[in-house]
C-alpha positions, 0 to 999 in steps of 0.5 A: 500500500502506498504512503500518502505525501503532503502536497506543497501549499499551492497558493501564496498566502500573503497575496490573498485579499481579506484572507490572512496568511495565519488562516491559511497556515493554520488550515494547511498545518492543522487540518490538511496536515493532520488528515495526511498523517491520519490517512497514512496511519489508517492505511498502515493499520489496514495493511497489517490486518489479518483479513481472515481473522478480523471482524468484517465491521472492523475492516469496514470501519477502517476502510470508510475512515480511509475513504473519508480521509483520502477525499479530505486530503484531495479536496483540501489540495484542490481548495488551496489550488482554487485560491490566489487569483482575481475572482471577478472575471473568469477567462474566456474558455471557462466563462463560456463553459459556465454560461453554457451549463448555468445560463450565465456566470452570474447565475453560477455565482449566485447558486455557488454562493447560496450553496456555501451560505447554506452550509455556514455554521454547519460543515461541508464542501461546495464544488464546481465539478465536471462530469465527463459522462454528460460533458457538463459542469455542475455545482455540488453541495456536500455535507461531508468528505465522501459525498461526490458525483461518481465519475465527476472531476472537481475543478473548484472547491470551497471548504465550508468546515468551520476550521476553514474560517472561524479563527478569522471570520468567526460567526460570519461565514458569509464574509468568508464566502465573499472573500473566497469568491474574490480570490478564486484563481480562475486561470488554474480553474480553467486549466483543470477544466481543460484537463477534465474535458480530455477525460473520456466519458464512460464507454457506451454500449456498442453492438458491432453487428448493428453498427450501421443501424441508428438508434433513438433513446426512449426519451427522444421517442417520447418527445417525438410522440408528444410533438405529434411527429408522424412515426411508426412505432413497432413493438417487436418483442416475442409473443410470449413477452407481449402477452404477459406485460403491459404494452407501450402506449403508442406502439403496435405489436407485430410478430418479428418472425412474420415480418414479410406478412406486415411489412407492406402495411408500413409507409416509407414516407414516415420513420419507423422505430422498433423495439424489443425487450432490452434493445439488444437483438430482435428490435435491432434485427427488425430495424436492419431488415426494414432499412434493407427494404428501403425504410427509414428505420431505427431501433429504440435503445434500452427496448421495452424496459428502457421505455419503462425506466424512462417513465414512458406511458403504458397501456393494458396489454390486449 
């Protein structure tokens, strides 16, 4: 198991506006430093355990503590790296990303400050996080060190534990939040954002055998139906599935094994969307056959259960 090492203090405390070196020094030494020390102690304790003899609750408690401590050290390092600049004006790239995902920089700022002030007198973190899966930024309010967006990459962190501000701001967390906002190092935040955008999103489901067959999501299919767009929505689940479950509202069941008997009932003027149980085989095969016959056909990803999970309207079977 690794030994965790102290990161050098990223910001220059004497340059901060309305945040004294004393506050940063205390925070860095007594809180961040103590977390690193305890993290190494817990990690060593876990390494020495006889896992066959140690009660499971003991292992779990230590692992949970290690997780909280590791997150604490990572967030503290990001917090110190978030300070040291002119917080008034984000540079162009990060400003454009914030405006895209929040509506405007001012709206982002208002939300971020509101989340921070809500934690005043309590404890937690406020984070600006990039989510590779969605390709967007989101503000996160965490009430302890372990709350985060799975797969998210924090690029800005505000520590709202009392140790971060009490010795200087006392019972005035709003003053501390205002001071933090004035000292955001936007150049560094932008650099972390650019790094985060290069992280690949989770790998999507790929079906090589149907690579040439387009798909539509259940949400997009619902939007098409709701808008009144003409679309031929075909349920191609095997008969034994279609008779024992409620049916998808707006869809017509057709036997996928008898395509040749009903293909002539379809119009080539309007798109066709097929689906099966899960979106893996039969719906895809039917869409592929229809495309080969000259139809504008695609399959619905996730199939019948994708539609249900997306809360699409249902009707009684029969």
